[in-house]
N, C-alpha and C positions, 0 to 999 in steps of 0.2 A: 833938778830933775831926778837926781839920784834918790831923793826922798820918796817920790812916788814909786820908783822901782823897788825901794826897800819895803814900801807898804805892800806892794804886790807879792813880794817874795815870801813873807810869812804866811800870807793866805794860801799861796801855792803849796808851801811846805805842809801847812795844816791840812789842806784838802788831800794831798797825797798820803799823809799818814792816816787820815780818816779812811781813805780808800783801802789802805793796807790792812787796817784793823777790821773794816767791814769785810774785806776779802778773806781774812783769816776766820771770821765768824761764820760766814756763809758756807764754806765747805764743811765745817764741823756740824752745822745744823742739817746740811744735806746728808752727811754720813749718818746722823741720828735718825733722820726720816727714812733713809734707805734701810737701816738696820731694823727700825720699827716695822717697816713694810715687809721686810724679809721674815721677821718673827711672826707677823700676822699671817703671812702667806703659809709659813710652815705650820702654824697652829691650825689654819683652815684645812690644809692638806692632811694633817694628822686626824682631825675631826672627820673629814671626808672618808678616810680609810677606815676609821672606827665604825662609821655609819654603814659603809659598804659591808664590812664584816658582820655587823649586827643584822643587816637585811639578809645576807646569805645564811646566817644561822637560823633566823626565823623561817626562811623559805624551807630549809632542810627539816626543821621541826614540824612545819605544816605538812610536808610531804610524808614524813614518818607517821604523823598522826593520821593522815588520809589512808596510808597503807594499812595501819593497825586497825582502824575502824572498818575498812573494807574486809580485812581478814576476819574480824570478829563477826561482821554481818554474814559473811559466807559460812563461817563455822556455825553461827546461830541457825541459818537455814538448813545446813547439812545435818545438824544434830538436834533439830527442834523436837523431833518425836522421841528422843531418848527417855525423858521421864515417863511418857505414856507406855513405851515398850517395857520399861522396868516394872511398871505397875501391872501390866498384863501377863508378864512371864510367869508369875506364881500361879495364875489361873490355868495357863497352858500346862504347867507341871502337874497341877492337881487333876486336870482332865486325863492326862496320861496315867497317873496313879489309879484313878477310878477305873479306867479301861483295863489296866493290868490286873487290878484286884478282881473285877468282874470276870475276866478271862480265866483266872486261876480258880476262883471259887465256883464259877458257873452261875452265880447269883446275879440276875439282871436287875434286881431291886437296888443293889449296891451301886450299879452303874447309873441307874436313874437318879439316885440320891446324889451321887458324885457330880453328875452333869448339872443338876439343879444348883448345887453348891458353887460350882465353877461359874455358872451363869450369873449368880448373884455377885460373885467376886469380880467378874468382869464388868458388870453394871456399876459397881461401886468404884472401880478404877476409872471408868469413863466419867462418873459423877465428880470424882476428885479433880478431873481436868475440865470442869465446867460444862460438860456435855449434859444437856437436859433432855430427858426422854419425852417423846410426844406419843401419848396413847389416847386417841380421841374417841374411844368407843362411847356411843350414846350422844355424841355432840353433833352439831350441824356441820356439814361438809364445808371445809375452807380450802380452796384451791392453792392458797399460799402455803398451807401446812400439810395438805394431804394429797395423795395421788389415788384417784379412784380407779380400781381395777375392773369393777363391774357394778351393775345395779341389780337389785332384787326387789320384786314387788312386795309391799308390806302394808297391811291395813292397820297394824299396831303402831307404826311410827310415822311421823311426818315425812314427806318426801325429802330427799337429800340429807338424811340422817345417817351417820356412820353406824352400821349395825355389826360390823366385824372388822377387826384390825388384823391384817395378814402379816405385816411387818411394822413394828413401832418405828417412829421417826426420831431423829435427834437434831438438836440445835445448840449453838453456843450463843448466849444472849439473843440478839435479833438475827443472827446469821444461821441459815438453814444448812445443816450437814446432809441430812437425808429426809425427805418427806415421808410421812407415814403412809404405807400402802393399805388401802381400805376398800371395803365393799359398802356401798351406800344403798339406801332404800329409794324406791320410786313408788308412785301411786299404783295400786293394783289395777289391772285392766278391767274396764267396765264391761258388764255383760251386754252382749249385742242386743239391741232392741229389736223385737220382731217387726218385720215389715208388714204393714196392714195390707190385707188382700182387698182387691177391688170387688 
């Protein structure tokens, strides 16, 4: 009976040694897995922090861009008439010079010539800023472009024809700045027919 016991003994020894080897291998694998998980977690946390930092930087850049464009828009509205004013100032200066020259010399013709010159200068300044003049004399009245101040009877012109321009109008492209103020014609009154007597 000792033989069977001896047979069992080596098996027991072998299985215990196998368990010891397996036990030694398992903790090492668990340590590697834990280290790998820690490394992966650390890597993800670092990546997360970088992404948060990038998002904060982009938000700050967008806010700065929004503020800058808002300031530029406000400045654009505030100073939009600056080029026009620069172009009109020489005309105002020339008008003052013409008035001063006429006052010193007593010659009104110089004043008239100076005013005409300044008028042309101001017109050219407006034209340089895309303002188109509306001078509809002789044209058919258009309520979109003209403002009728009065009507005068006329046998020479068709009714609703602009016979006099009191103030020229101005527009930029299709937008009206100011309609032309005009006097238009109407049909002349008919002579009253005599009433037949009974």
